[in-house]
C-alpha positions as CSV (number, residue, x, y, z in Angstrom):
1,M,0.0,0.0,0.0
2,K,1.3,3.4,-0.9
3,T,1.8,5.7,2.1
4,Y,1.8,9.5,2.2
5,H,3.5,12.4,4.0
6,L,1.1,14.6,5.9
7,S,1.1,17.9,7.8
8,V,-1.6,19.2,10.1
9,V,-1.6,23.0,10.6
10,V,-2.8,24.2,14.0
11,A,-2.7,20.7,15.4
12,T,-3.4,22.0,18.9
13,G,-6.9,23.4,18.4
14,L,-10.0,21.4,19.0
15,V,-10.4,20.4,15.3
16,G,-6.7,19.8,14.8
17,Q,-6.5,17.5,17.8
18,E,-9.5,15.6,16.5
19,I,-7.9,15.2,13.0
20,V,-4.8,13.8,14.6
21,R,-6.8,11.3,16.7
22,L,-8.8,10.2,13.7
23,L,-5.8,9.8,11.4
24,Q,-4.6,7.2,14.0
25,S,-7.9,5.4,14.7
26,R,-8.8,5.1,11.0
27,R,-5.3,3.9,10.1
28,F,-4.8,6.5,7.4
29,P,-1.8,5.4,5.3
30,A,0.6,8.0,6.5
31,E,4.3,7.5,6.0
32,S,4.9,10.6,8.2
33,I,2.8,13.1,10.1
34,S,4.1,16.6,10.9
35,L,2.3,18.9,13.3
36,Y,2.4,22.7,13.2
37,S,0.9,25.5,15.2
38,S,1.3,29.1,16.4
39,D,4.0,30.4,18.7
40,R,2.2,29.5,21.9
41,S,2.2,25.8,21.2
42,V,5.6,25.3,19.6
43,G,7.6,22.6,21.5
44,R,4.6,20.7,22.8
45,R,4.8,17.0,22.4
46,V,2.0,14.8,21.1
47,A,1.8,11.0,20.9
48,V,1.0,9.9,17.4
49,N,1.1,6.2,16.2
50,Q,3.2,5.3,19.3
51,R,5.7,8.0,18.5
52,E,6.1,11.4,20.2
53,L,6.0,14.3,17.8
54,V,7.1,17.8,18.6
55,I,4.8,20.6,17.4
56,S,6.7,23.1,15.2
57,Q,6.0,26.7,14.2
58,T,4.1,27.0,10.9
59,S,6.6,27.8,8.1
60,P,7.2,26.9,4.5
61,E,8.9,23.7,5.8
62,A,5.4,22.5,6.8
63,F,4.6,22.0,3.1
64,R,7.9,20.8,1.6
65,D,7.7,17.3,0.2
66,R,4.2,16.9,1.6
67,D,1.5,15.0,-0.2
68,L,-1.4,16.3,1.9
69,V,-1.9,19.1,4.3
70,F,-4.9,19.4,6.7
71,F,-5.6,23.0,7.7
72,A,-7.5,23.3,11.0
73,A,-6.7,27.0,11.3
74,G,-8.8,30.2,11.0
75,A,-9.6,31.8,7.6
76,E,-6.9,34.4,7.9
77,V,-4.2,31.8,8.5
78,A,-5.5,29.6,5.7
79,R,-5.5,32.5,3.2
80,Y,-1.9,33.2,4.0
81,W,-0.5,29.7,4.0
82,V,-2.7,27.6,1.7
83,P,-1.5,29.1,-1.6
84,L,2.1,28.4,-0.6
85,A,1.3,24.8,0.3
86,V,-0.3,24.3,-3.1
87,Q,2.7,25.9,-4.7
88,Y,4.9,23.3,-3.0
89,G,2.8,20.6,-4.6
90,A,0.6,19.5,-1.6
91,V,-3.1,18.9,-1.8
92,V,-4.8,21.0,0.9
93,I,-8.0,20.1,2.7
94,D,-9.1,23.3,4.5
95,A,-11.6,23.3,7.3
96,S,-11.9,27.1,7.4
97,E,-14.3,29.3,5.5
98,A,-11.5,30.9,3.5
99,F,-12.1,29.1,0.2
100,R,-15.6,27.7,0.5
101,A,-17.2,30.3,-1.8
102,E,-14.5,30.1,-4.4
103,P,-16.1,28.6,-7.6
104,D,-13.0,26.6,-8.5
105,V,-12.6,25.0,-5.0
106,P,-14.7,21.9,-4.5
107,L,-16.9,22.0,-1.4
108,V,-17.3,18.4,-0.4
109,V,-19.3,16.1,1.8
110,P,-18.1,12.6,0.7
111,E,-21.4,10.9,1.2
112,V,-23.2,13.5,-0.9
113,N,-21.0,14.9,-3.7
114,P,-17.7,12.8,-3.8
115,Q,-17.4,13.4,-7.6
116,D,-16.6,17.1,-7.0
117,I,-13.2,16.1,-5.6
118,L,-12.1,15.3,-9.2
119,N,-12.2,19.0,-10.0
120,H,-9.8,20.2,-7.4
121,K,-6.9,22.4,-8.3
122,G,-4.9,21.8,-5.1
123,V,-7.5,22.9,-2.5
124,I,-10.6,21.1,-1.3
125,A,-12.9,22.9,1.2
126,N,-14.6,21.3,4.2
127,P,-18.1,22.8,4.5
128,N,-19.4,24.5,7.6
129,C,-20.2,22.0,10.3
130,S,-23.9,22.7,10.2
131,T,-23.9,22.4,6.4
132,I,-22.4,18.9,6.6
133,Q,-25.1,17.9,9.1
134,L,-28.0,19.3,7.0
135,A,-26.7,18.0,3.7
136,L,-26.3,14.5,4.9
137,L,-30.0,14.4,5.8
138,L,-31.5,16.3,2.8
139,H,-29.5,14.4,0.2
140,P,-31.1,10.9,0.5
141,L,-34.6,12.4,0.9
142,D,-34.2,14.7,-2.1
143,K,-33.1,11.8,-4.3
144,V,-36.4,10.1,-3.6
145,N,-38.7,13.0,-3.4
146,P,-37.4,16.4,-4.6
147,I,-37.3,19.1,-1.9
148,K,-38.9,22.5,-2.5
149,N,-37.9,24.4,0.6
150,V,-36.3,23.9,4.1
151,V,-36.6,25.9,7.3
152,V,-33.9,25.0,9.8
153,C,-33.1,26.3,13.2
154,T,-29.7,25.3,14.7
155,Y,-28.6,25.2,18.3
156,Q,-24.9,25.2,18.1
157,S,-22.4,24.2,20.9
158,V,-19.6,26.6,22.0
159,S,-16.9,24.3,20.7
160,G,-17.7,25.5,17.2
161,Y,-16.1,28.7,18.3
162,G,-12.9,27.1,19.7
163,V,-11.1,26.5,22.9
164,A,-11.6,30.0,24.3
165,A,-15.4,29.6,24.0
166,V,-15.3,26.2,25.8
167,D,-13.2,27.8,28.6
168,E,-15.6,30.8,28.8
169,L,-18.6,28.6,29.2
170,A,-16.9,26.6,32.0
171,R,-15.7,29.8,33.8
172,Q,-19.1,31.5,33.5
173,T,-21.0,28.5,34.7
174,R,-18.9,28.3,37.9
175,M,-19.3,32.0,38.5
176,V,-23.1,31.9,38.1
177,L,-23.4,28.9,40.4
178,D,-21.3,30.8,42.9
179,G,-23.7,33.8,42.7
180,Q,-21.4,36.0,40.7
181,T,-22.2,37.9,37.5
182,P,-19.7,37.0,34.7
183,A,-18.4,39.4,32.1
184,P,-18.5,38.1,28.5
185,H,-15.3,38.0,26.5
186,V,-15.7,35.6,23.6
187,F,-19.4,36.1,23.0
188,P,-21.3,39.4,23.0
189,H,-23.4,38.3,26.1
190,Q,-23.1,35.7,28.8
191,I,-23.4,32.2,27.4
192,A,-23.8,30.2,30.6
193,F,-27.5,29.4,31.2
194,N,-28.4,31.5,28.1
195,V,-29.1,31.2,24.4
196,L,-27.7,33.7,21.9
197,P,-29.4,34.0,18.5
198,E,-26.2,35.3,17.0
199,V,-23.7,33.0,15.3
200,D,-21.1,35.0,13.3
201,V,-21.8,38.7,12.4
202,F,-25.1,40.2,11.3
203,M,-25.6,41.1,7.6
204,D,-27.6,44.0,6.2
205,N,-30.6,41.8,5.6
206,G,-30.9,40.8,9.3
207,Y,-29.5,37.3,8.8
208,T,-26.1,36.3,10.2
209,R,-23.2,35.1,8.1
210,E,-23.6,31.7,9.6
211,E,-27.2,31.5,8.4
212,W,-26.2,32.7,5.0
213,K,-23.4,30.1,4.8
214,L,-25.7,27.3,5.9
215,S,-28.1,28.1,3.1
216,E,-25.6,28.8,0.3
217,E,-23.2,26.0,1.1
218,T,-26.0,23.4,1.4
219,R,-27.4,24.3,-2.0
220,R,-23.9,24.1,-3.5
221,V,-23.1,20.7,-1.9
222,L,-26.5,19.3,-3.1
223,H,-26.2,20.9,-6.5
224,A,-29.7,22.3,-5.8
225,N,-29.6,25.9,-6.8
226,N,-33.4,26.3,-6.7
227,M,-33.9,24.8,-3.2
228,I,-35.1,27.5,-0.8
229,I,-33.4,27.3,2.6
230,S,-34.1,29.7,5.5
231,A,-32.0,29.4,8.6
232,T,-31.9,30.7,12.1
233,C,-28.7,29.9,14.1
234,A,-28.3,30.1,17.9
235,R,-25.4,29.4,20.2
236,V,-26.3,27.3,23.3
237,P,-24.4,26.5,26.5
238,V,-23.4,23.0,25.4
239,N,-19.8,21.9,25.0
240,V,-20.0,19.6,22.0
241,G,-22.9,18.8,19.6
242,H,-24.9,20.9,17.2
243,C,-28.7,20.4,17.1
244,Q,-31.0,21.2,14.2
245,A,-34.8,21.4,14.0
246,I,-35.6,20.9,10.3
247,H,-38.9,21.4,8.4
248,I,-38.8,20.1,4.9
249,E,-41.4,20.6,2.1
250,F,-41.3,18.1,-0.8
251,V,-42.7,18.2,-4.2
252,S,-45.1,15.3,-3.4
253,S,-46.5,13.7,-0.2
254,I,-44.2,11.6,2.0
255,N,-45.0,9.6,5.1
256,T,-42.8,9.1,8.1
257,D,-42.2,5.4,7.6
258,D,-40.8,6.1,4.2
259,A,-38.6,8.8,5.6
260,R,-37.3,6.6,8.3
261,R,-36.5,3.8,5.8
262,I,-34.7,6.3,3.5
263,L,-32.7,7.8,6.3
264,S,-31.8,4.5,7.9
265,G,-30.2,3.4,4.7
266,A,-28.2,6.6,4.1
267,P,-24.5,6.6,4.7
268,G,-23.4,8.7,7.7
269,V,-26.9,8.9,9.2
270,R,-28.3,7.0,12.2
271,V,-32.0,7.0,13.1
272,T,-32.7,7.2,16.8
273,D,-36.5,7.7,17.1
274,D,-38.9,6.3,19.7
275,P,-40.7,9.1,21.5
276,S,-42.7,6.5,23.6
277,V,-39.5,6.0,25.7
278,S,-38.0,9.5,25.2
279,L,-35.5,8.1,22.7
280,Y,-34.2,10.9,20.4
281,P,-30.8,12.4,19.6
282,Q,-29.1,14.5,22.3
283,P,-25.7,16.3,22.3
284,W,-24.6,14.4,25.4
285,S,-25.1,10.9,23.8
286,V,-24.0,11.9,20.2
287,A,-20.6,13.5,21.3
288,G,-17.8,11.3,20.1
289,T,-19.8,9.5,17.4
290,N,-19.3,9.6,13.7
291,D,-22.9,9.9,12.3
292,V,-25.5,12.5,12.1
293,T,-28.2,11.2,14.4
294,V,-31.9,12.0,13.5
295,G,-35.1,11.4,15.4
296,R,-38.5,12.9,16.1
297,I,-39.4,12.2,12.5
298,R,-43.0,13.4,12.1
299,Q,-45.5,14.8,9.7
300,D,-45.3,18.6,9.6
301,T,-48.7,20.0,10.3
302,R,-48.4,22.6,7.5
303,T,-49.0,20.2,4.6
304,P,-49.0,16.5,3.8
305,T,-45.9,17.1,1.7
306,S,-43.8,18.3,4.7
307,L,-41.8,16.5,7.4
308,A,-40.3,17.8,10.6
309,L,-37.0,16.3,12.0
310,W,-34.6,16.7,14.9
311,A,-30.9,16.0,14.3
312,V,-27.7,16.2,16.3
313,A,-24.1,15.6,15.3
314,D,-20.7,16.0,17.0
315,N,-19.6,19.3,15.3
316,L,-15.9,18.6,15.9
317,R,-16.0,15.1,14.6
318,K,-18.4,14.6,11.7
319,G,-19.0,18.3,11.5
320,T,-15.3,19.0,10.7
321,A,-12.4,16.6,11.4
322,L,-14.0,13.3,10.2
323,N,-15.4,14.9,7.1
324,A,-11.9,16.3,6.2
325,I,-10.3,12.9,6.6
326,Q,-13.1,11.2,4.6
327,I,-12.4,13.8,1.8
328,A,-8.8,12.6,1.9
329,E,-9.7,8.9,1.8
330,E,-12.1,9.6,-1.1
331,G,-9.3,11.5,-2.9
332,L,-6.9,8.6,-2.5
333,K,-9.5,6.1,-3.7
334,R,-10.1,8.2,-6.8
335,G,-6.4,8.8,-7.4
336,V,-6.5,12.6,-7.2
337,I,-4.3,12.9,-4.1
């Protein structure tokens, strides 16, 4: 079996750590793995495949003689370093939003549009974590009964914002329980025991960039330019796991039994749905798992052509790191990495 030389840029963040763990657990055919990060983490040691690796500062050496580079950095870092990595001959899988809207950069969920990988020019973009979750559910249903429109409300965990947000939730929770009033730093308001209907910045039309990204990216991944998607995204005081309440209108009528059957057979999807015993997806039980878990599948009261669903996924795992590695695995299988 051919093996590959890999780099992970910003290997010390939540997503970077998850990528490193999954590269090991999925036995990715790596000849070598090099880890890079910012000044603060340089010199840290990480155990990888029974070896201890030292984290180095990101530099052009991160890309020299590399076959594949995973970027788990922010958009600004990605915009600076990704073109250089491609120039050195590496294929880049980027988890940031830096290149997602570029028309010549494939935006890929491997279970949905793996063929788009064939068109890459050195960069493949990982969609937004909420996009991956939504696309995995809409795709198998849309193939059977075309979807006209979707209304989705997301309840997104703080880990989607990074380590600082997780730390802020923990600190604020302790303060509130101790009778103190915490001051927000990462979020515009207190996140402990609160819900903020503000994920990313507000746009002129009243929607946030997160809501815009969820709509635009989902249409692009599904190759469904005419699908109408309206989103409302909120941040909730949960460490890991994004939830979505999804209302879908189809071209023709659909019943819940058919929907369960379709979703049960879809790759990357797990149905957990028995309201009689309060069985439905929850962030607590879904954290650390690989699938998008869906339940509370019911007829939408608006029309007989509509369904309502509740879905949860680990945003660090399937929502980001696992999807990136699956892109790489698909690229190897198709011979374009």
